[in-house]
C-alpha positions in Angstrom: 109.0 61.4 175.1 108.4 61.7 178.8 104.7 62.2 178.1 104.5 58.9 176.3 106.3 57.2 179.2 103.7 58.8 181.6 101.0 56.9 179.7 102.6 53.6 180.3 104.7 53.9 183.5 103.8 57.1 185.5 106.2 56.5 188.4 109.2 56.1 186.0 108.1 59.3 184.2 107.9 61.1 187.5 111.5 59.9 188.3 112.7 61.2 185.0 111.0 64.5 185.7 113.4 65.0 188.6 111.2 64.0 191.5 112.7 60.8 193.0 110.9 60.8 196.3 107.5 61.4 194.7 108.3 58.7 192.2 108.9 56.2 195.0 105.8 57.1 196.8 103.8 57.0 193.6 105.2 53.6 192.7 104.3 52.2 196.2 100.7 53.4 195.7 100.4 52.7 192.0 101.1 49.0 192.0 98.3 48.0 194.5 95.9 50.6 193.0 96.3 49.2 189.5 96.0 45.6 190.7 93.0 46.0 193.0 91.1 48.4 190.8 91.8 46.7 187.6 93.4 49.7 186.1 90.6 52.2 186.8 93.0 54.4 188.9 95.7 54.5 186.2 94.5 57.8 184.6 94.9 59.6 188.0 98.6 58.7 188.0 98.9 59.8 184.4 97.5 63.2 185.3 99.9 63.4 188.2 102.9 62.6 186.0 101.8 65.2 183.4 101.3 67.9 186.0 104.8 67.2 187.5 106.4 67.2 184.0 104.7 70.6 183.2 105.7 72.0 186.6 109.4 71.0 186.0 109.4 72.5 182.6 108.0 75.8 184.0 110.6 75.8 186.8 113.4 75.4 184.2 112.0 78.1 182.1 111.8 80.5 185.0 115.4 79.7 186.0 116.5 80.3 182.5 115.0 83.7 182.2 115.8 84.7 185.8 112.3 85.1 187.0 111.5 84.4 190.7 107.7 84.3 190.6 
């Protein structure tokens, strides 16, 4: 579900991934970038959101199995 949200509203998806400060910074940059570029920069923010979601999932998996890599 978070991946679908990342397609539409990347800053909100980043917030739900557990990165509130990164979400705020992304939101502040995302709004003017989308307005001034006409949406051309939107895929960059989608990739950022997906990377952070995957990273959070890997962190949870590592904590669950007790790995400290």
